C-alpha positions in Angstrom: -50.1 6.3 40.9 -53.3 5.6 38.9 -53.6 5.9 35.2 -57.4 5.6 35.0 -59.3 8.5 33.5 -60.6 10.9 36.0 -63.5 13.1 36.0 -63.8 16.0 33.6 -63.6 19.5 35.3 -63.6 23.1 34.0 -61.5 25.8 35.3 -61.7 29.4 34.0 -63.6 28.3 31.0 -61.1 25.5 30.1 -62.4 21.9 30.1 -59.9 19.3 31.0 -59.8 15.6 31.8 -57.1 14.2 34.1 -55.3 11.2 32.5 -53.0 10.6 35.4 -51.1 12.6 38.1 -50.1 15.8 36.6 -51.3 14.8 33.1 -54.2 16.6 31.3 -56.4 16.3 28.1 -57.6 19.6 27.0 -60.3 19.2 24.3 -60.5 21.9 21.6 -58.0 24.2 23.4 -56.8 26.0 20.3 -60.4 27.2 19.5 -60.3 29.7 16.5 -56.4 29.9 16.0 -56.3 26.8 13.5 -56.1 29.2 10.4 -53.3 31.1 11.8 -51.4 28.0 12.9 -51.7 26.5 9.3 -50.3 29.7 7.8 -47.4 29.7 10.2 -46.8 25.9 9.5 -46.5 26.4 5.7 -43.9 29.4 6.3 -41.9 27.1 8.7 -41.9 24.2 6.3 -40.5 26.3 3.5 -37.6 27.3 5.8 -36.9 23.8 7.2 -38.5 21.1 5.0 -40.3 18.0 6.4 -38.2 14.8 6.3 -38.4 11.3 7.7 -35.5 10.8 10.2 -33.7 7.4 10.8 -33.4 5.7 14.2 -29.8 5.1 15.2 -30.3 1.4 14.0 -31.1 2.8 10.5 -34.8 2.3 10.6 -36.9 4.9 8.7 -39.5 6.6 11.0 -43.1 6.7 9.7 -43.7 10.4 10.6 -42.4 13.3 8.5 -41.0 15.9 10.8 -39.2 19.2 11.1 -38.6 21.7 14.0 -38.5 25.3 15.1 -37.1 27.1 18.1 -33.6 27.4 19.6 -33.0 23.7 19.2 -34.5 20.9 17.1 -34.7 17.0 17.7 -32.6 15.1 15.6 -32.2 11.3 15.1 -29.5 9.6 13.0 -26.7 7.0 13.3 -25.2 9.1 16.2 -28.3 8.8 18.4 -31.3 10.9 19.6 -30.4 14.5 20.6 -31.2 18.2 20.3 -29.0 20.5 18.2 -29.2 24.2 17.1 -28.8 23.6 13.4 -31.0 21.9 10.9 -28.8 18.9 9.6 -30.4 19.5 5.9 -29.1 23.0 5.7 -26.7 23.4 8.5 -28.6 26.5 9.3 -30.4 27.5 12.6 -33.8 26.1 13.0 -36.6 28.7 12.1 -37.6 31.0 15.1 -40.6 29.6 17.0 -43.5 31.9 16.2 -45.1 33.9 19.0 -48.4 32.2 18.5 -46.8 28.9 19.0 -45.0 30.0 22.2 -48.1 31.7 23.5 -50.3 28.6 22.9 -47.9 26.3 24.5 -47.7 28.6 27.8 -51.4 29.0 28.0 -51.9 25.1 27.8 -49.2 24.4 30.2 -50.7 27.0 32.7 -54.2 25.5 32.2 -52.8 22.1 33.3 -51.2 23.7 36.3 -47.5 24.3 35.0 -46.9 28.0 35.3 -43.8 29.6 33.8 -43.4 27.1 31.0 -40.6 28.3 28.6 -40.4 26.0 25.6 -37.4 26.3 23.4 -38.3 23.7 20.9 -41.3 22.5 19.0 -41.2 19.2 17.1 -43.6 19.5 14.1 -44.8 16.0 13.1 -47.0 15.2 10.0 -48.7 11.8 10.1 -49.9 10.6 6.8 -52.7 7.8 6.9 -51.2 4.7 8.5 -48.3 6.6 10.3 -47.9 5.8 13.9 -45.7 6.5 17.0 -44.5 3.6 19.0 -44.4 3.7 22.8 -41.7 5.8 24.1 -40.5 8.3 26.8 -39.5 11.9 26.1 -36.1 11.7 27.9 -33.7 13.6 25.5 -34.4 16.8 27.3 -31.9 18.4 29.9 -34.8 19.9 32.2 -37.4 17.2 33.3 -38.9 20.0 35.7 -40.8 21.4 32.7 -44.0 19.7 31.0 -44.4 18.3 27.4 -47.2 20.2 25.6 -48.7 18.3 22.6 -51.1 20.0 20.1 -53.3 18.1 17.7 -54.4 19.3 14.2 -56.1 17.7 11.3 -57.3 14.1 11.4 -58.2 12.5 14.6 -55.8 9.8 16.4 -55.8 7.4 19.2 -53.1 8.6 21.7 -51.8 6.0 24.2 -50.8 7.1 27.7 -49.3 4.8 30.1 -47.0 4.7 33.3 -43.3 5.0 33.9 -42.6 1.4 32.8 -43.0 0.3 29.1 -45.3 -2.6 30.2 -47.6 -0.3 32.2 -51.3 -0.4 31.7 -52.3 2.0 28.8 -55.1 4.6 28.5 -56.6 5.2 25.0 -57.5 8.8 24.5 -59.4 10.0 21.3 -57.7 13.1 20.1 -59.5 15.5 17.8 -58.4 18.6 15.9 -57.6 21.4 18.3 -57.1 19.2 21.3 -53.9 19.6 23.6 -52.4 17.1 26.0 -50.0 18.2 28.8 -48.0 16.1 31.1 -45.3 16.8 33.5 -44.2 16.5 37.1 -44.9 12.9 38.4 -45.9 11.9 34.8 -43.2 13.6 32.8 -41.5 10.4 31.9 -44.7 8.4 31.2 -44.6 6.2 28.2 -46.9 7.4 25.3 -47.5 6.8 21.7 -50.1 7.1 18.7 -51.9 4.1 16.9 -51.8 4.3 13.1 -53.9 7.1 11.8 -56.9 6.1 10.0 -58.1 7.4 6.6 -60.2 10.5 6.5 -60.2 14.1 5.3 -60.2 17.2 7.4 -61.6 20.5 6.0 -58.5 22.6 6.7 -55.4 20.1 6.9 -56.7 17.4 4.5 -55.8 13.6 4.9 -53.1 14.1 7.5 -52.6 14.7 11.3 -50.3 17.3 12.5 -48.7 17.2 15.8 -46.9 20.1 17.5 -44.9 19.1 20.6 -43.4 21.7 22.7 -40.4 21.1 25.1 -37.9 22.8 27.2 -35.0 20.9 25.9 -31.8 22.8 27.2 
């Protein structure tokens, strides 16, 4: 399987660049929905505040996060997992907004994954300097469904590699409104984010927000 960038194509008005087998970059896919997304994010954070989770070894993560949907992703001394309640409140995670659900399904379909049914959205806030180390998304029960990753705010450099940690990496410049979708042969590809550089976005300020949709259960 090659992980070199392929030619950009356009299907039904959607521009996309292939990153690997069944992995796609969809530039500016959210179009004019950013104000609505911001309003919904503000509501969700009121219900389930942002927090920095710890790895099982006790290391504090550099990204602030929360979740919405049927289940949320949790990391603590017990390990990485999905659960139906927010550990800060012991209440159910906020319901995934219809706009979130529709956006994730549209992006998945544009990348060739019909009938995507996300049940969890990880909401990650990257301050300047925050990063995400190379990892696989493998805590989900269903690997047949893709990962849909939406970028808002400051730009970032996304690293996409193969199925081994030491695989060659492709660097993708992600901008506000871009979406990356990967599944199938690339579902367990290693990926990460380089430290976010200083800047200011008109709508989201000095931060990058990432919405990651999964079928967890």
